[in-house]
N, C-alpha and C positions, 0 to 999 in steps of 0.2 A: 490108356492116355491122358495125358494131365487140363486140369480145370484151366480153360485162360485164367492169367490179371497179365491188368490193367500198367502199364510204362506208365510210370507216374508224372517225367515227359507233355510229354506228346495225346497220353492218355491209349493207347493204342492198347488189345491187344495182342499180351503176348506170350510164347509158353513161359514156366517159372522159372527152368534153369539157362532160358537166355540170356545175352550176357551182362549173368547175374550183380548183386553184387549184393553184397553185409551191412549194412549202419544200422550200433545200436543196437545188434542179437538179429537185426530183421533183416529178412530176404527180401529186392529186389531183384527183380526184370524190365530188361526194357528192349527198345524194337532193333536198334542199329546203336554204337559207339554214340553215340554223336549222341545222343539224348542219354547214353550213361556221365557219358566229362558231364554235361550239365550236372545232369545232379547229385556225381563225385566232388562238386567243385561248391554247389550249395546249397547241400542237399533241403536247409528251411523253406524253400523258395517252395517247395512241393507235397510236401511231407510241412505240417502239424507242429505244433508242442502242444502239451492237453489245453482245455481251453481254449487256443486261437489254431485257426485254419492259416494255413500259409494262404502265401498270393496266389500260384496254382488253385489248388482247389476256391479261393471267390471269389474263381475267371476274369483274376484278370489274367489280361496280353498284354504287352509291353511293346505297341508298334515302333522298330526305327527303322529309320534309310540314309541308304549310308552308298556315298560319292568314292573306285575308286578308281581311281589315276593305273593305266597299267604304263608297262615299259613301252611296250611299242604296240600298233595295231595290232589289229586281230584279223583274221583270215576272213572268204566268209566262216567256213565247217569246224575252223576255229569258236567265232564267235559262237555257233550249234552247239559245242560239244558244251562249253564254257555252259552259257544259257542249260541244258541238258541236267549234265552234273550240283546245278547249286539248286534245278531247281524241285531236284531227288532229292537233296534235304531238306530233316523237320524241320518244320517254323519261318521256312522262305516263299510271300508273296507274292514277291510282284520284281522283275531281272527288265534291269533299259538299261541298250548299251550304245551311245553316244559316240559317232566319230571316232566306230571304232577304239577307241584305245580309253572311251570313261563309263566305266559300270555302276550302274544306280540296282542299290541294293532294297527290297525294303525285308523284314524282318523281323518274324517276334524273338526280344528278348527274352524271353525266360525258355525258349527252343534252343533257340542259336546265336552264337558271337558275332564280330567282325573275325576272331581272330582265326575260327571254326573259315571264316566263309574266307578267307584268308589262307587257311590251308590252301580251301577245298580247289582253293587254282589255283594255289600249287600245285596242286597231285597232280594239273590239267595240264600243265604245264605254261599255263597266262603269269606274268610277269610282272611283277605290280611296280613301280614305278621307285625309284630307285633316291629322289634327289635328302636332299638335307631335310627339307621342309619337307616333306610330301609322306619320306622314316616317323617326324616328328609330327603331325596333326594322324595315322592311323596312330601314332603310339600313346594319343591323349584323345585318342579314339577308347584307348581294350580302356587305357587307366578311365575318366569315364562314367566308364559302363563296367568296368566291376564295382564301381559305388554304387554305380543307381541298380543292380544286381546289392549291390550286399548292406545299403538302405535297405529293402525290403524284402529281408529275408526275417523269417521269427526266430529269435533265439531263442536258445530252451530255458527253458524258467531255474533257475543256482537255488 
């Protein structure tokens, strides 16, 4: 039996070969595909460079609160299913469903992104607002998150 290792994104103990990724010759294992995706997108948020710790190693938490407009109101059962699916994601701290068509989610950007949250909503059959203003707003949120994460990431020294 293998000795458990820490998922660099969420800190959970995992089996070394579970959802394995090799980065710069080092093996990393993850508790979920979500954590693996976060690591692959920005590895230096989670692993430092010689002489400098990464934000995650320093204990940085970056809470975001995003509001998602749904295309149609949710039935009570669908709201429960959505809440359970989002609540199971790493880094999601709070979910509030208002007026059956507005979902507000508080999450740690180092563990989840708005893009991942939207993908999870799509997996459970929830359709987001399709108006151009809503699509533009979501695109802007994605861009801002990318910029914020890239600014936090520790860059290897050359």
